[in-house]
C-alpha positions, 0 to 999 in steps of 0.5 A: 500500500502507498500512503500520501503524506503531502509531498507531490514530488520526489525530494533528492536523496541526501547522504547524512553519513558524511564523506567516505574517503575511500569511495570519494571520486576524483573531480575529473572522473565526476566531470566525465560521468556527467558529460556521458550522461548528457550525451546519452540524454542528447542521443535519446532526444535525437532518436525520438525526433528521428522516429517521429520524422520517419513515421511521418514519412511512412504515413505520407508515403502510404497515404499517397500510395493509397490516394494514387491507387484510388485515382488510378481506379477512377481514371480507368473508370473514366477512360474505359467508356470514352473521355468527355472533353470537359473532363480532360483537365481533371484527368490530366491532373490525376494522371500527373499525380499518380504517374510512375513509369513504366507502370502508367505508360499505357494510361499516358499513351491513352491520354495522349491519344485523346489529346491528339484526337480532340486537339481542337476542342482541347485548344478551345478549352485552353483559350476559354480558360485563359491557360489557367493551370494548363501550362503545368498540365501540358508540360508534364504530359509532353515531358512524360511522353518525351521521357518515355521515348528516352527510356523506351529505346530506339523502337519507340515511335516518335510520332505521337510525342513530337506531334503533341509538342507541335500541336500544344507547345507552339501555339501556347507561347513562351510560358509552356516552352520555358516550363518544357525547357526547365524540365529537360526538353533539350536533354531529351532532344539531344538523346533522340538526335544521337540515337536516331540520326545517322553519323556525319563526319563533316559540317552539314549545311542541311540535315542528312535525313527527314527525321534529323531535319525534324528533330533539329526543327524541334530544337529551334522551336523554343527559340522561335516561340520566345520573343522577349530577350530575357526569355531567349536568354533562359532558353539559350542558356539551357540549350548550351548547357544541355548540348555542350555543357556536360563536364563529365564527357570529354568528347562530343557526338559528331551529330551535335558537332557537325550537324546541330551546331551549324544548323542552329548557327545558321538561324536568323538573328531574330530567332537567335540574337547574338545579344541574348547569347552573349548575355546568357553566356556572360551569366553562365561563364562564372560557373567554371564546372559548366564551362567546356571547350565544346560550349566555348566552340558553340558560342564562338561559332554562333556569334561569328555569324552575327558579327555585323549585328554586334554593338560596341557594348556587345563586343565588350561583353563577348570579350569578357565571356571569352576571357572567363572561358579561355582562362578557365579552359586553356590555362592550367590550374593548380600547379603549373608545369614549369618544366615547359618554361624551364629551358634556355633563354634562347628557346624562350625567344622563339614563339615556337616555344609557346606551342599548344600541344593538344592531347585530346581527340581529333574533334577537340583539336578541330574545335580549338582550331576553329575557335582561333580561326573564328576569333581572328576573322577580319570582320570580328577583329575590326569590331574588336578594335573599334569596340575597345577604342570606342568604349574605352572601359577598363573591363574592355581592355582587360578582356581584350588583353586577356584574350590576346594573352591566351592566343600568344600563350597557346598558338604556335607562331601566334603573330603570323596566325592571329590577325587580332594580334597583328591588328593590335600590334599595328594600332598605335592608339590602342597601345597608347591607351593601353599604357595609359591604363596600365600606368594609371590603374591603382589599388588600395593599401590593403593587399588583402582587400584591393580593388582596381578602382581605388585610388591610392597606390599604382599597381606598377609601384606595387610590383616594383616594390616586390609586393604581391597583388590580390586575386582581383588585381592579379587576374585583371592587371597582369594580362594588361601589362603582359599584353602591352609588353608583348605587343609593343615588343612585336611592334618595335622591330618593325619601326625603323630608326628614323621613325623611332628617333623622330620627335614631334614638335611641341605644338603638335597635339598629343595624339598618336594619329597626329604622328608621322609613323607607327611610333606611339610614344615620344622619346621622353615618354619611352624613357619614362616607360623604360625606367618604370619597366626596369623597376617592375622587372627588379620587383618581379625578381624580388617577388619571384624569390621571396624571403622564405621567412616572411609568411606574407609571401606564402598563400594557403592551399584554398587561396591558391586554388581559388585563384588568389594569385593567378598561376605561375605561367602568367607570372613567368610570361609577365617577367619574360615579356617585360625583360624582352621589351627592356632588352629591345629598348636598351638595344636601341638606346645603345645605338643612339641614346634616348634614356639618361640612365639605366643604372640602379645605384641602390642595387648592391651586387657582389663581385664574387659570383660563382660561375656555377650559379650563372650557368644555371638558367633563371627559370630552372631556379623555380621562380614564383614557386611560392604561388604553388600550394604547399601541398603540391610537390615542388619540382627539383631540376638538378643537383647543386648547393641551394643558394640564398634568397639574396644570391638568387635575386643577385644572379637573376639580375646579372643574368636577365638585366645586366645593364642595370649594374654599373659597367665596372662592377660587371668587369669585376665580376667577369675578371673574378670568374676568370681568376676562379678558373685559374685557381680551380685549375691550380687546385686540380693539378695537385691530384695525381690523375690530373697531373698524369693527364697533363703529362700526356698532352703536348708541351705548353711552350710553342716556338713561333717564327716572327716572320710567319706568325699567323701560320705557325700560330694557326698550326700550333694553337688548333683545337687538336694541338691545344685543347685548352688555352685558358691556362698560361701558354708560353711561346718562344719567338724566333727572329728573321735570322732563325735565332731564338730571341733572348726574352724568356716568356713569363707572360709578357712574350705571349702577350706581345705575340697575341697582340701581333697575332690578332693584328695580323689576323684582322689585317684586311690584306689577309682576307678574313676581314673587311672594314666598313666605311668607319674602318670597323672590322667584320667577316669577309663575305667572299672569304670562300674565294680565298680560303676553302676551309675558312671555318677553321680559321675563323674558329682559330681567330675567335679562340685567340680573341677569346684568350685575349679577353680572358686574360684581360689583355687589350688589343686595338681591334675596332669591330663593327657594331653589328658583328659585336651584336651577333657575338652577344646574341642570346638566340642560336640563330644570331640573326639581326634585323634591318636596324643594324644595317646602318653599321655595315653599309649606311648608304644601302640602309639609306637607300632602302629607307628611301625605297620604303617611302618612295611615292613614285612607281616602284617598278620604274626603279628596275629592281628585282629579288636578286643581288649581283656580287662582284668579288675578286673578278668573279660575278655571281647572282644571288636570289633573295627568294626562289626565282627572285631574278624573275620577280620585280620589286613593286609597291606591294612587295617592296617591304619584303624586298627591303627586309630580304636585302637586309637579311642577306647583307647582315646574316646570310653572307656571313652566317658560317663565318660568324658561327665559326668565330663565335664557337671559337670565342665560346671555347675560351669564354662561355657565352653567358659571361660575355652576355653581361655586356652590350656591344659597345661594352664588349668593344671596350672589353676588347680594346679599352677606352680610347682616352688619354693615359692618366699619368697621375694614376699611372704614377700613383700605382707604380712601385720601385725596385731597390735603389729607387724611390718616388723622390729619387732624382732619376725617378723625378726625371723619368716622370718629367720625361713621361709628361713631356711625351705626346700621347702616341709616345706614351702608348709606345712606352706603355706597350714597351713595358706591359706589351699593351698600348692601352691602360688597364680597363679599371685603371692602373690599380688593376695592373697585375703585377703592378708597374715597376721601375727597377734600377740599372747602375750603368748610365750607358745602357738603354732602358729595357723591360720585362713585359711579363713582370710589367717591369721597366729597367731604367739606368741611372740617367739624371739628365732630362734630354739624355733620358728622353732620347734613350727612352724614345730610342728604346720604345721605337726600335721595334727590336722585340726582346733583343735589347733584353 
């Protein structure tokens, strides 16, 4: 029995016995127990909630099944004895509710037959009811019939479903079509076309069968029925996604590619307006998963037939669509394959290295080729240029530059195959507008929230400072700068020197159209552009090799995959194009100054740079790899010690932008590399294997007859007899009497021999070289008539000149500028353009420029594509092109003639001579070392500076032997004599003591060993020298006139070493 004592709820049990220390739980155990109890209570609540939902779902399902069964029964009863026209609407509603395929297919078929037989009455009811609920009913019946065709196989008849669509959909207007399209109308039609139509292997202008023609007409019907632009956009978007937007399928059916697309593209612009297509593509292009190459091909194909109907704004919107899709489809995402860029700079100079290798099927290659072909049609190109220059919006420039960038990156020989690029290149107003935009685009100070339309810091300044850009700035600004540099770089070679250096007057309007040439900028503007791009290039180098300790340079995986910083390929393209344009501008500046100063004084470059680092190309150091997500495997190209960030940046500047480093610093780097070679050779000689190898080689001491200097040297210093001439070489001179001269070669004899050898090698009477009108040497084009195997001689002469440069020996050999440029060329062809012709033949260059601007009838000049050479009594006709002697020069082909003539004179005539000479030079000095200098600087490296000898510098860096000092009367008298000599006599004295008539390149402090004056006690002797030690042996002659006469006699005797 239970008793009630007034307590309506249970009180908590209280333990009054006190705490038991043995049974006391710890605090952690108590908390854990309470946490588990809370979890159990939460789990029970979830189970209860889930049970309620499951019960509701089951009850709903059973109720619907019961209701559907009841409706089926009533539907069967209503249709068993015939269908009353007034009950058609309610019967369709019942059918829609319970319809399940395939169990209800027979009921659907019966209802469809009723709709077909009583179509007129049904249409009258629809009109009377003003379409209330009929669009939903009819669309469900029509789609169910079409889906039954899709699931029933090819044996299913098409007549009833398609006839119903034709009867009910076409008159009903837009609403029903939009409902059908939304329900998968185009997807079903695509299936029917693929499964029921024959295969086609070429573009169809007409459907191959009546069924195919009918199905294509049903594809067009929604487009024909919808009138409003927004409705057409919805239909077109669904059409593109259904037929061309399958991201899973990597291919496309030939019927869609060759039949459906051409026939749809042939529709009138009213049926398929370009504006609606562009708007729908603009909305859907942001969905990257729906973008496919087939969809892009369809858009381009349809728009290309409607170019005349495009407005300027339509063109801009279309370019934006192309930008989104091309970036998504034709530029790599994730980790860029930098191996494609990791080649020598020579390969990057060729457009062939930007070839797009397509590894997909033939149809995909065909689609890509058609895309490029249609985008470069003349009418579209003209529309693009006009539209961009008319609209002048930032979005338009970004779009066209992005399309141009992808074309250059993905089309082999893009300039020749892309009229769009050609049109933009030769469009000075566009280039000017583009640079104004590039230089004026700003960004906010916060790199995490930057915007192109803010107005605080220029993006050029941001790049110049080596800071990263945000996602929006990167994807928008980089194509602008890449496009400007690449297009202007393509334009520059076509601008002649007279046009390039032509300054417009101050009162002329600052418009490119007012200029008399294709040059879009004045010289002052070019100088400013060059300096800004120089700073950008330096900033890119800093950005390409960031400080790894700074977390601001590394981006998380999610940011990268979302396009936070663009891809490595785009950054590499930017750096490559900026550097290439800078080199072109610097080359022009070397020929004729327009820019005040290229040197960056704040740049600190150490003299001691290892050759191993300089040999390793910039791109093989994985620049911009901090943009690659950390979870990707970083590529390793070759072994070797890892350089620091500062070293990587320094080496990149030396390799890519040497002209920003002072000339004297580069000379020190060059000399340091040569010195390291000698030290390495000395260190290797301590190894027994190396010593044994050297013992097996011929002796390094060679006997040379002074009367047959060239012949003996050519025989003794060939590649077979002297595999390496970097190491010290000794020669023993033999005089005209056949006796050995008294001098012992400690270096001075060889220097004298090398100087005389080079002078006789370049002697025009020997025939290997000719001189320009300015008395500058270049290879003789007719040398093959003098020496059959002339390549060996040029290799030998190049080798000997390389030895002189390697040993820092100055020789007075003025070389033609174009020949020096060939020796420094980074590409393997080392061909030059017409701009260098003035340094070879200024008269011919002037005549060719006259021909270019000749306003009369060109044919009256009687020119053809052939050159007649008269050399050594032989006359030879050389054709500039096949059958050139029969092709007259006309106004249409005169530009071709000008460039072919320049190419023949500069390149073809001396190609073999230059190649052999350059190979010989490279045998001693690796090309990457010489590429530290420009042509004029290389001439200084060979011959020094033609300036007066600085006696103060000479005297302050002179040392004296025992018995002499700076205040000794004989020394005071000696410097008085030197000061009284003319410049030629001073050079003779310098040559007499050092074997070189010009002072050291960096001053007398660099002369090794230092210039020394040694004491000779007998005053009756003549002054003598030891050129190997840069030593003057001066007798104690205190009389001024006596010393001067004896010194002049000694330096002008030309006795070689006989006076020693």
